[in-house]
DSSP file (Angstrom, degrees, kcal/mol; ACC not computed):
  #  RESIDUE AA STRUCTURE BP1 BP2  ACC     N-H-->O    O-->H-N    N-H-->O    O-->H-N    TCO  KAPPA ALPHA  PHI   PSI    X-CA   Y-CA   Z-CA
    1    1 A X              0   0    0      0, 0.0     2,-0.2     0, 0.0     0, 0.0   0.000 360.0 360.0 360.0 134.1  -99.7   60.6   17.6
    2    2 A X        -     0   0    0      1,-0.0     2,-0.3     0, 0.0     0, 0.0  -0.664 360.0-141.0 -93.6 153.7  -96.2   61.9   18.4
    3    3 A X        -     0   0    0     -2,-0.2     2,-0.5     1,-0.0    -1,-0.0  -0.755  18.2-115.8-108.2 160.1  -93.1   59.7   18.0
    4    4 A X        -     0   0    0     -2,-0.3     2,-0.6     2,-0.0    -1,-0.0  -0.722  23.9-145.0 -92.8 141.3  -90.1   59.5   20.3
    5    5 A X        -     0   0    0     -2,-0.5     2,-0.7     4,-0.0     0, 0.0  -0.918   6.6-160.6-110.3 127.3  -86.9   60.7   19.0
    6    6 A X        -     0   0    0     -2,-0.6     4,-0.1     1,-0.2    -2,-0.0  -0.908   7.3-176.7-102.6 103.0  -83.6   59.0   20.1
    7    7 A X  S    S+     0   0    0     -2,-0.7    -1,-0.2     1,-0.2     3,-0.1   0.770  89.1  35.9 -73.2 -26.2  -80.8   61.5   19.3
    8    8 A X  S    S-     0   0    0      1,-0.3    -1,-0.2    27,-0.1     2,-0.1   0.509 114.5-124.5-107.5 -11.4  -78.2   58.9   20.5
    9    9 A X        -     0   0    0      2,-0.1     2,-0.4    26,-0.0    -1,-0.3  -0.432  35.3 -50.7 100.7-178.6  -79.9   55.8   19.2
   10   10 A X        -     0   0    0     -2,-0.1    76,-0.0    -4,-0.1    -4,-0.0  -0.789  68.9 -90.7 -99.8 137.8  -81.1   52.6   20.7
   11   11 A X        -     0   0    0     -2,-0.4    76,-0.2     1,-0.1     3,-0.1  -0.254  36.4-175.8 -53.6 133.2  -78.6   50.6   22.8
   12   12 A X        +     0   0    0     74,-2.4     2,-0.3     1,-0.2    75,-0.2   0.471  69.4   6.6-101.4  -9.9  -76.7   48.1   20.7
   13   13 A X  E     -A   86   0A   0     73,-1.5    73,-2.6     2,-0.0     2,-0.3  -0.993  58.9-169.0-160.9 157.5  -74.9   46.5   23.6
   14   14 A X  E     -A   85   0A   0     -2,-0.3     2,-0.3    71,-0.2    71,-0.2  -0.989   4.1-177.0-151.1 162.6  -74.7   46.6   27.4
   15   15 A X  E     -A   84   0A   0     69,-1.3    69,-2.8    -2,-0.3     2,-0.1  -0.989  36.1 -89.2-158.8 156.9  -72.3   45.2   30.0
   16   16 A X  E     -A   83   0A   0     -2,-0.3     2,-0.4    67,-0.3    67,-0.3  -0.335  36.3-146.3 -73.2 143.0  -72.1   45.1   33.8
   17   17 A X        -     0   0    0     65,-2.9     2,-0.6    -2,-0.1    65,-0.4  -0.919   2.5-153.3-108.2 131.4  -70.4   48.0   35.6
   18   18 A X        -     0   0    0     -2,-0.4    54,-0.2     7,-0.2    56,-0.1  -0.952  31.5-118.4-103.3 116.8  -68.4   47.6   38.9
   19   19 A X        +     0   0    0     -2,-0.6     2,-0.3    54,-0.1    54,-0.2  -0.357  38.8 178.4 -58.7 135.4  -68.5   50.8   40.7
   20   20 A X        -     0   0    0     52,-2.1     5,-0.1     3,-0.2    52,-0.0  -1.000  28.9-153.3-141.1 135.1  -65.1   52.4   41.3
   21   21 A X  S    S+     0   0    0     -2,-0.3    52,-0.1    52,-0.2    -1,-0.1   0.701  95.6  26.9 -82.5 -15.4  -64.0   55.6   42.9
   22   22 A X  S    S+     0   0    0      1,-0.1     2,-0.4     2,-0.0    -1,-0.2   0.490 108.9  67.6-125.6  -2.9  -60.7   56.1   41.0
   23   23 A X  S    S-     0   0    0     49,-0.1    -3,-0.2     2,-0.0    49,-0.2  -0.973  77.8-119.6-122.4 132.0  -61.1   54.4   37.6
   24   24 A X        +     0   0    0     -2,-0.4    47,-0.3    47,-0.1    -3,-0.1  -0.502  39.0 170.6 -61.8 140.4  -63.4   55.3   34.7
   25   25 A X        +     0   0    0     45,-1.5    -7,-0.2    -2,-0.2    46,-0.2   0.235  43.2  85.7-151.2  13.3  -65.6   52.3   34.3
   26   26 A X  S    S+     0   0    0     44,-1.2     2,-0.4     1,-0.1    45,-0.1   0.517  79.7  62.4-105.5  -1.1  -68.4   52.9   31.9
   27   27 A X        -     0   0    0     43,-0.2    -1,-0.1     1,-0.1     3,-0.1  -0.982  56.6-160.1-121.6 125.2  -66.8   52.2   28.6
   28   28 A X  S    S-     0   0    0     -2,-0.4     2,-0.3     1,-0.2    -1,-0.1   0.866  85.2  -4.8 -66.9 -34.8  -65.3   48.8   27.4
   29   29 A X  S >  S-     0   0    0     -3,-0.1     3,-1.7     1,-0.0    -1,-0.2  -0.962  81.7 -96.3-151.2 174.3  -63.4   50.5   24.8
   30   30 A X  T 3  S+     0   0    0     -2,-0.3    -1,-0.0     1,-0.3    -2,-0.0   0.773 115.8  63.9 -66.5 -23.2  -63.0   54.1   23.3
   31   31 A X  T 3  S+     0   0    0      2,-0.1    -1,-0.3    -4,-0.0     2,-0.1   0.671  81.8 105.7 -73.8 -18.6  -65.4   53.5   20.5
   32   32 A X    <   -     0   0    0     -3,-1.7     2,-0.5    54,-0.1    -6,-0.0  -0.398  55.7-157.4 -64.4 141.8  -68.3   53.0   22.9
   33   33 A X        -     0   0    0     -2,-0.1    54,-2.0   -25,-0.1     2,-0.2  -0.925  11.9-146.9-115.3 103.0  -70.8   55.7   23.3
   34   34 A X  E     +B   86   0A   0     -2,-0.5    34,-0.5    52,-0.2    52,-0.2  -0.431  24.7 169.4 -67.8 130.6  -72.6   55.5   26.6
   35   35 A X  E     -     0   0A   0     50,-2.6    31,-0.8     1,-0.3     2,-0.3   0.386  59.5 -59.0-124.4   4.8  -76.2   56.7   26.6
   36   36 A X  E     -BC  85  65A   0     49,-1.0    49,-2.5    29,-0.3     2,-0.3  -0.988  53.1 -79.7 160.2-155.4  -77.2   55.5   30.0
   37   37 A X  E     -BC  84  64A   0     27,-2.2    27,-2.8    -2,-0.3     2,-0.6  -0.999  12.6-145.5-142.8 135.1  -77.6   52.7   32.5
   38   38 A X  E     -BC  83  63A   0     45,-2.3    45,-2.6    -2,-0.3     2,-0.5  -0.916  22.7-167.8-105.7 130.9  -80.0   50.0   33.3
   39   39 A X  E     -BC  82  62A   0     23,-3.2    23,-2.2    -2,-0.6    43,-0.2  -0.937  13.9-173.9-123.8 122.1  -80.2   49.3   37.1
   40   40 A X  E    S+     0   0A   0     41,-2.3    21,-1.2    40,-0.6     2,-0.5   0.864  70.0  54.5 -83.6 -32.5  -81.9   46.2   38.5
   41   41 A X  E    S-B   80   0A   0     39,-2.7    39,-1.5    19,-0.2    -1,-0.1  -0.901  85.7-116.4-112.5 122.4  -81.8   46.9   42.2
   42   42 A X        +     0   0    0     -2,-0.5     2,-0.3    37,-0.2    17,-0.2  -0.014  64.8  83.9 -48.4 141.3  -83.2   50.1   43.8
   43   43 A X  E    S-D   58   0B   0     15,-2.3    15,-2.5    36,-0.1     2,-0.3  -0.946  79.0 -44.5 157.1-164.5  -80.9   52.6   45.6
   44   44 A X  E     -D   57   0B   0     -2,-0.3    34,-2.9    13,-0.2    35,-2.7  -0.698  39.6-161.9 -97.0 141.6  -78.6   55.6   44.8
   45   45 A X  E     -D   56   0B   0     11,-2.7    11,-2.7    -2,-0.3     2,-0.6  -0.995   7.2-153.0-124.1 131.1  -76.2   55.5   42.0
   46   46 A X  E     -D   55   0B   0     27,-0.4    27,-2.1    -2,-0.4     2,-0.4  -0.932  19.7-175.2-108.3 117.6  -73.3   58.2   42.1
   47   47 A X  E     -DE  54  72B   0      7,-3.0     7,-2.6    -2,-0.6     2,-0.6  -0.973  21.9-136.3-123.7 129.3  -72.2   59.0   38.4
   48   48 A X  E     +DE  53  71B   0     23,-2.7    22,-2.7    -2,-0.4    23,-1.0  -0.817  34.3 169.5 -88.3 121.9  -69.2   61.3   37.5
   49   49 A X  E >   -D   52   0B   0      3,-2.6     3,-1.5    -2,-0.6    20,-0.2  -0.579  54.5 -85.1-120.0 178.7  -70.3   63.5   34.7
   50   50 A X  T 3  S+     0   0    0     18,-0.5     3,-0.1     1,-0.3    19,-0.1   0.822 130.8  52.2 -61.6 -30.7  -68.6   66.8   33.0
   51   51 A X  T 3  S-     0   0    0      1,-0.3     2,-0.3     3,-0.0    -1,-0.3   0.446 121.7 -97.7 -91.6   5.6  -70.3   68.7   35.8
   52   52 A X  E <   -D   49   0B   0     -3,-1.5    -3,-2.6     2,-0.1     2,-0.4  -0.733  67.6 -17.9 121.1-165.3  -69.1   66.7   38.7
   53   53 A X  E     -D   48   0B   0     -2,-0.3     2,-0.4    -5,-0.2    -5,-0.2  -0.668  58.2-167.2 -80.8 129.0  -70.4   63.9   40.7
   54   54 A X  E     -D   47   0B   0     -7,-2.6    -7,-3.0    -2,-0.4     2,-0.5  -0.938   9.1-152.6-121.5 138.9  -74.3   63.4   40.6
   55   55 A X  E     -D   46   0B   0     -2,-0.4     2,-0.4    -9,-0.2    -9,-0.2  -0.971  16.3-176.0-119.2 118.4  -76.3   61.2   43.0
   56   56 A X  E     -D   45   0B   0    -11,-2.7   -11,-2.7    -2,-0.5     2,-0.5  -0.952  18.8-145.0-122.2 129.6  -79.6   59.8   41.5
   57   57 A X  E     +D   44   0B   0     -2,-0.4     2,-0.3   -13,-0.2   -13,-0.2  -0.843  28.6 179.2 -92.9 130.6  -82.1   57.7   43.5
   58   58 A X  E     -D   43   0B   0    -15,-2.5   -15,-2.3    -2,-0.5     3,-0.1  -0.966  20.8-130.7-136.7 146.1  -83.6   55.0   41.2
   59   59 A X    >   -     0   0    0     -2,-0.3     3,-0.5   -17,-0.2   -20,-0.1  -0.193  49.0 -60.3 -81.9-172.8  -86.1   52.3   41.7
   60   60 A X  T 3  S+     0   0    0      1,-0.2   -19,-0.2   -18,-0.1    -1,-0.2  -0.311 118.6  10.3 -61.4 151.6  -85.9   48.7   40.8
   61   61 A X  T 3  S+     0   0    0    -21,-1.2     2,-0.3     1,-0.2   -21,-0.2   0.833  90.2 161.0  43.0  57.1  -85.5   47.9   37.1
   62   62 A X  E <   -C   39   0A   0    -23,-2.2   -23,-3.2    -3,-0.5     2,-0.6  -0.752  36.8-147.2-111.0 143.3  -84.9   51.4   36.1
   63   63 A X  E     -C   38   0A   0     -2,-0.3     2,-0.6   -25,-0.2   -25,-0.2  -0.971  17.2-161.7-112.1 119.4  -83.2   52.8   32.9
   64   64 A X  E     -C   37   0A   0    -27,-2.8   -27,-2.2    -2,-0.6     2,-0.6  -0.874   6.8-149.4 -98.5 113.2  -81.3   55.9   33.6
   65   65 A X  E     +C   36   0A   0     -2,-0.6     2,-0.3   -29,-0.2   -29,-0.3  -0.798  34.6 149.4 -92.7 125.9  -80.6   58.0   30.5
   66   66 A X        -     0   0    0    -31,-0.8     3,-0.3    -2,-0.6     2,-0.3  -0.962  24.7-164.4-155.7 124.7  -77.3   59.9   31.0
   67   67 A X  S    S+     0   0    0     -2,-0.3   -32,-0.1     1,-0.2     3,-0.1  -0.705  70.0  32.1-110.2 168.9  -74.7   61.0   28.5
   68   68 A X  S    S+     0   0    0    -34,-0.5   -18,-0.5    -2,-0.3     2,-0.4   0.791  77.9 146.4  58.0  31.6  -71.2   62.2   29.2
   69   69 A X        +     0   0    0     -3,-0.3   -20,-0.2   -20,-0.2    -1,-0.2  -0.795  25.1 179.3 -93.1 148.1  -70.6   59.9   32.3
   70   70 A X        +     0   0    0    -22,-2.7   -45,-1.5    -2,-0.4   -44,-1.2   0.660  60.6  17.6-105.3 -33.3  -67.3   58.6   32.9
   71   71 A X  E     -E   48   0B   0    -23,-1.0   -23,-2.7   -47,-0.3     2,-0.6  -0.999  48.5-141.8-150.3 147.2  -67.7   56.6   36.0
   72   72 A X  E     -E   47   0B   0     -2,-0.3   -52,-2.1   -49,-0.2   -25,-0.2  -0.956  38.4-140.5-103.6 110.3  -70.0   55.0   38.5
   73   73 A X        -     0   0    0    -27,-2.1   -27,-0.4    -2,-0.6   -52,-0.2  -0.330  10.2-149.4 -70.9 148.1  -68.5   55.7   41.9
   74   74 A X  S >  S+     0   0    0    -55,-0.1     3,-0.9     2,-0.1     2,-0.4   0.838  80.2  82.9 -85.2 -35.6  -68.5   53.0   44.7
   75   75 A X  T 3  S+     0   0    0      1,-0.2    -2,-0.1     3,-0.0     3,-0.1  -0.567 110.1   5.6 -70.3 120.1  -68.8   55.6   47.4
   76   76 A X  T 3  S+     0   0    0     -2,-0.4     2,-0.7     1,-0.2    -1,-0.2   0.305  97.9 123.5  90.0 -12.7  -72.4   56.5   47.8
   77   77 A X    <   +     0   0    0     -3,-0.9   -32,-0.2     1,-0.1    -1,-0.2  -0.776  17.7 155.7 -80.3 108.9  -73.7   53.8   45.3
   78   78 A X        +     0   0    0    -34,-2.9   -33,-0.2    -2,-0.7    -1,-0.1   0.470  40.7 100.5-115.5  -6.3  -76.2   51.6   46.9
   79   79 A X        -     0   0    0    -35,-2.7     2,-0.3   -36,-0.0   -37,-0.2  -0.431  61.1-148.4 -74.2 157.1  -78.1   50.5   43.7
   80   80 A X  E     + B   0  41A   0    -39,-1.5   -39,-2.7     1,-0.2   -40,-0.6  -0.813  62.8  36.1-128.5 163.4  -77.2   47.0   42.4
   81   81 A X  E    S-     0   0A   0     -2,-0.3   -41,-2.3   -41,-0.2     2,-0.5   0.980  71.5-177.4  59.4  62.5  -77.0   45.2   39.0
   82   82 A X  E     - B   0  39A   0    -65,-0.4   -65,-2.9   -43,-0.2     2,-0.4  -0.813   5.8-171.6 -97.8 131.1  -75.9   48.3   37.1
   83   83 A X  E     -AB  16  38A   0    -45,-2.6   -45,-2.3    -2,-0.5     2,-0.3  -0.969  19.6-131.8-113.4 126.6  -75.4   47.9   33.3
   84   84 A X  E     -AB  15  37A   0    -69,-2.8   -69,-1.3    -2,-0.4     2,-0.6  -0.694  17.1-149.1 -75.7 135.4  -74.0   50.3   30.9
   85   85 A X  E     +AB  14  36A   0    -49,-2.5   -50,-2.6    -2,-0.3   -49,-1.0  -0.913  23.4 176.5-105.1 125.0  -76.0   50.9   27.8
   86   86 A X  E      AB  13  34A   0    -73,-2.6   -74,-2.4    -2,-0.6   -73,-1.5  -0.912 360.0 360.0-130.6 155.0  -74.0   51.8   24.8
   87   87 A X              0   0    0    -54,-2.0   -53,-0.1    -2,-0.3    -1,-0.1   0.308 360.0 360.0-109.6 360.0  -74.5   52.5   21.0
């Protein structure tokens, strides 16, 4: 049997994210390390990463693993109930 390795760890906290086009919004403070998002309602989520803006379509109750994200943008984001997962 193989085991799953979590290089960034298991989330230790989470908090709601309000999408915003102009302000970084995925960290409550500078010591937070984002490892992804939990999304309650299906739709698109637009995330700003080091590589630029990425649009990802997600189903209901989805955990999206993404590192190096700085922002969830309001323009183009239709998913609801977005929570940042941090370690």
